[in-house]
C-alpha positions in Angstrom: 136.1 31.5 88.0 137.2 28.6 89.8 138.7 25.3 88.8 136.8 22.1 90.1 137.7 18.7 90.1 134.9 16.1 89.8 136.6 12.7 88.5 137.9 10.5 91.3 136.4 12.3 94.2 135.1 9.3 96.6 131.3 8.9 97.4 130.3 11.4 100.3 130.7 8.9 103.1 134.4 8.0 102.2 135.6 11.3 102.1 138.2 12.1 104.8 141.0 14.6 105.6 143.2 12.3 103.3 140.9 13.2 100.3 141.3 16.9 101.1 144.8 16.6 101.2 144.9 14.8 98.0 143.0 17.4 96.4 145.3 19.8 97.3 148.4 17.9 96.2 146.8 17.6 93.0 146.6 21.5 92.9 142.8 21.9 93.7 140.7 23.9 96.3 137.4 22.9 94.6 135.7 19.6 94.2 132.4 18.1 93.0 130.6 15.6 95.0 127.2 13.5 94.2 124.1 12.7 95.8 123.4 9.3 95.1 120.7 6.9 96.2 123.3 4.1 97.4 125.0 6.8 100.0 122.7 7.7 102.5 123.5 11.2 104.2 121.6 13.7 106.3 122.2 17.4 106.7 124.3 16.8 109.7 126.4 14.5 107.7 126.8 17.0 104.8 128.0 19.4 107.4 130.5 17.3 108.6 131.9 16.5 105.4 132.0 20.4 104.7 133.9 20.9 107.7 136.4 17.9 106.9 137.2 19.8 103.6 137.3 23.1 104.7 139.8 22.5 107.2 142.0 21.7 104.5 141.1 24.6 102.3 138.7 22.8 99.6 135.2 23.7 99.1 132.5 22.1 97.2 131.8 23.8 93.8 129.2 21.2 92.3 126.8 18.8 93.8 125.3 16.3 91.5 121.8 14.9 92.1 122.2 11.5 90.6 119.1 9.9 89.0 116.7 12.8 89.4 115.5 13.3 85.6 113.0 15.7 85.5 110.9 14.8 82.6 110.1 11.2 82.0 107.4 9.2 80.1 105.5 8.5 83.5 104.3 11.6 85.3 104.4 9.6 88.4 108.3 9.0 88.0 108.9 12.7 87.3 107.0 13.7 90.3 108.9 11.3 92.2 112.2 12.7 91.0 110.9 16.2 91.5 110.7 15.2 95.4 113.8 13.6 95.6 115.5 16.9 94.0 113.7 18.9 96.2 114.7 16.7 99.4 118.5 17.2 98.3 118.3 20.9 98.1 119.0 21.4 102.0 121.9 18.5 101.7 123.5 20.7 99.1 123.3 24.1 101.2 124.6 22.0 103.9 127.6 21.2 102.0 128.1 24.9 101.4 127.5 24.7 97.5 125.3 26.9 95.5 125.0 24.6 92.5 122.8 21.8 92.5 122.8 19.9 89.2 120.3 17.6 87.6 119.4 16.1 84.8 116.6 17.4 82.3 115.3 14.1 81.3 113.8 12.7 78.4 111.0 10.7 77.0 113.0 7.4 75.6 111.3 4.6 77.9 114.7 3.2 79.1 117.3 5.9 79.5 116.6 9.9 79.9 119.7 10.2 78.1 118.8 8.5 74.8 117.2 10.2 71.9 113.2 10.5 71.4 111.5 12.4 68.8 109.1 14.3 71.3 112.2 15.4 73.5 112.7 18.5 71.0 109.0 19.6 71.4 107.3 22.4 73.2 105.5 20.1 75.4 108.4 18.3 76.9 110.1 21.6 77.4 107.0 23.1 79.0 107.0 19.9 81.4 110.7 20.8 82.3 109.8 24.3 82.9 106.7 23.6 85.2 109.1 21.3 87.4 111.3 23.7 88.0 109.1 26.5 88.7 108.0 24.6 91.6 111.3 24.1 93.0 113.0 27.5 92.4 111.8 29.3 95.4 112.5 26.4 97.9 116.1 26.4 96.2 116.4 30.2 96.5 115.3 30.0 100.2 118.3 27.9 101.0 120.8 29.7 99.0 121.0 26.9 96.2 120.6 27.2 92.1 119.0 24.2 90.7 120.7 23.7 87.6 119.8 21.3 84.7 122.3 20.0 82.3 122.2 20.8 78.8 122.6 17.7 76.3 121.9 17.2 72.7 119.4 14.1 72.9 117.9 15.4 76.1 115.1 18.1 76.5 117.5 20.8 76.9 119.3 20.0 73.6 120.1 23.7 72.6 120.9 27.4 73.5 117.7 28.3 72.3 115.7 25.9 74.5 117.9 26.9 77.5 117.2 30.6 76.7 113.5 30.0 76.6 113.5 28.2 80.1 115.6 30.6 81.9 113.2 33.7 80.5 110.2 31.8 81.2 111.1 30.8 84.6 113.3 34.2 85.5 113.9 32.9 89.2 117.4 32.8 90.7 116.6 29.4 92.1 117.2 28.0 88.8 119.9 28.4 86.3 121.6 26.5 83.3 125.0 24.3 83.5 126.6 24.8 80.3 128.3 21.9 78.8 129.6 23.0 75.1 130.7 19.5 74.4 127.2 18.2 75.2 125.5 20.0 72.5 127.9 20.1 69.8 127.0 18.5 66.3 128.6 17.9 63.0 128.2 21.5 61.9 129.2 23.0 64.8 132.3 20.9 65.9 134.9 23.3 63.9 133.1 26.6 65.0 132.5 26.0 68.8 133.5 29.4 69.5 130.5 30.9 67.7 128.5 28.4 69.9 129.7 29.3 73.0 129.5 33.1 72.3 125.9 32.7 71.2 125.5 31.1 74.6 127.0 33.4 76.7 125.5 36.4 74.8 121.9 34.7 75.3 122.0 33.1 78.5 124.4 35.5 80.5 124.4 35.3 84.1 122.0 32.3 83.8 125.0 30.1 83.2 126.1 29.3 86.8 128.4 26.4 86.0 130.4 25.0 83.2 131.6 21.8 82.5 134.9 21.0 81.1 135.3 18.4 78.4 135.8 18.3 74.8 134.7 16.5 71.5 136.2 15.4 68.7 134.8 13.3 65.5 135.5 9.7 64.6 136.8 8.8 61.1 133.9 6.8 60.0 132.4 7.4 56.6 129.0 8.8 55.6 127.4 9.3 59.2 129.5 11.4 61.4 130.2 10.2 64.9 131.2 12.4 67.6 133.1 11.3 70.6 133.7 12.8 74.0 137.1 13.4 75.0 139.2 14.8 78.1 139.5 18.7 77.8 142.4 19.5 75.3 142.2 16.5 73.5 139.4 17.4 70.9 138.4 20.6 69.0 136.7 22.8 71.3 137.7 26.4 71.7 138.9 26.5 75.2 140.5 30.1 74.9 136.9 31.4 73.9 135.2 29.3 76.5 137.4 30.4 79.3 137.4 34.0 78.4 133.6 34.1 78.5 133.5 32.2 81.6 135.7 34.9 83.2 132.9 37.2 83.2 130.8 35.2 85.4 130.7 35.5 89.1 133.9 34.6 91.0 132.5 31.5 92.4 131.4 30.2 89.2 133.0 26.6 88.7 134.5 25.4 85.7 134.2 21.5 86.4 136.5 18.8 85.0 134.6 15.9 84.5 134.5 12.3 83.2 138.0 11.2 83.1 138.6 7.6 83.1 142.6 7.5 83.4 143.9 8.9 86.9 147.0 10.3 85.1 144.5 12.4 83.1 143.9 14.7 86.1 147.2 16.7 85.6 147.5 17.0 82.1 143.9 18.4 81.8 144.7 20.7 84.7 148.1 22.0 82.6 146.0 22.3 79.7 143.2 24.5 81.3 145.8 26.6 83.2 147.6 27.4 79.7 144.5 28.0 78.1 143.4 30.5 80.5 146.6 32.3 80.3 146.3 32.4 76.4 143.2 33.8 77.1 144.4 36.6 79.6 142.2 35.4 82.4 143.1 33.0 85.2 141.3 30.7 87.9 140.8 32.0 91.6 
């Protein structure tokens, strides 16, 4: 497994040799980048970015397809997002990355990450499966795995639903992004190791990407609130997570994301390196 920095990496059109050297100085050799509507880039541009990074010993471990939730209330919007995701597959390949992340989506009219009662039904999951089935062969032809992200309030909210999706698609062009902090709830919060083991037991090699952040409770009465935290500042069982992630192919990334303070980069990296050593594994 490889340790990948996703926070504070500039947009593709602003990546320079200086960016690559900065990444190396921070102790990383793998980064995550975004494909987003605001940045216009073609295949040749992506190849140029890849060349800049690789000249300094840096590779791209995750490409995030921004604003392509695959299931929305309007089927026309869903279809447009699927077309955009498909168009981005050759860009991910040109960047030299195996993993193209996307949002599973949701039926809340304002935001695909917001809760909606139909997000957890069979019809919504079937829509997601059909969309991914459509794009899977094209992704595999480019050496790319389209990877929806799990999150508690979206369509891909549980390990069981991810297992169903992986089994019904059954194609190397689709994998799972495992972000345990995203699917913890008040009952599983203090037993995250069990959730992690269950995920790896059921999903196995369909996990092609792991996100590194944390979760902690907020001290309020009656209705429990969970808060996202940087890795190491919550209660997630990172020794268990890294031990299980180490069984995946060596190119699989553990991705540091959502840091809001630049000073957290070294702190989180140190925590993950120490946790890996305690777990008896190491980053490649």
